[in-house]
C-alpha positions, 0 to 999 in steps of 0.5 A: 911951146917949142918954136921950130920943128927941131924943138917939136921933134925933141919933145916927141922923142923925150915924151916917147920914153914915158910911154908904158912898155905894157898894156894898162887897159883893164880886161873888161872895157866898158866905155870907149871914147872917140876924138876928132878935130876940125878947123874953121876961121873967124871973120878976121881970118884967125884959125880955130881948132874944134875938138869933139869927144864922144863916149860910147858904151862897149861892147853895145856901142850906145851913145853915152856923152859928148863934149866939144871945145874950140881954141885958137890955133897957135901952131901951123900945119907941119907934117909929123907935128900935128899933135902940137896943133890939136892937143890944146883943143882936145885937152880943152874938151877933155876938161869938160867930160863928166865920165872918163873912158877906158880907152881912146880911139884917136883920129890920127897916128900912134906909134906909126909915126916918123918919131914913134909918137903921134897924136894918139900917143900924145893924147893918151900920155897927157890924159893917162888913158890908154889910146889907139891911133886910127888914121885914115891915111899912111903917115909912115911905114911900108906894107902889102895890101890887105885883102878886100874883106872886113877884118883883113889885115897886114903888118905896117913896118918901118924901114928896119922891118919892125912892126909899127902898126896894122893896115886894117880893112874895116869894111868890105871893099873900102880903103883900109885904116892904119891902126897903131898903139897910142898909149897903154895897149897892145897892138893885137888888142888895139886892132881887135877893139877898132874892128869891134867898133866898126859897124856899117861904116869905114870908121869906128863908131866913136871916131865917126860920131866925133867927126859928126859932132865937129861938123854939127858944131862948127857954125855955132862955134864960129858964131860964138867966136865972132860975137866975142870980137 
């Protein structure tokens, strides 16, 4: 594991070169996965990351399966390097899946990242499954403000004017989402997929349910961790 920000950044730049240049998502997507990671501390104060993965049928958006896993946190929070903190828990949960989705909707950035390699890129690359970054806040980039109605969107650009994502209004009169390519999908299709997974809420259903799963399992995981001491 890299020991400093410089090492982390070099890993991100190296892995970024492994991202496919073309979409590998099949035309008829039938299973969408959502991810979320939350945190808790043991009674000794040791931090743990709790990852939740939830699978939904598509386009019906019916619940199919869910898994979760908690692992000790070995990397401190450093802006721009979140994936090194969360990937171990996500991969631990991933190993429990009985079915694999066609696409991941990841609670975090994809290409809309200072080194163009956010959590969605990292998770998609390691699992070999196309992925989309669906961030609740802007990590980098500049944009205008989209209209206030669901589906309104504007490009998110870097300092050179290159499009790195889309600022998307996923529900009328709510804060927008920041959608960017993770691994193996075009930006246009990523935005369309995210929007079609948003129903009555700001977040797409797979990531919203992954968040709810983490919240529901946090106390149980904390009790299990404390019993192990």
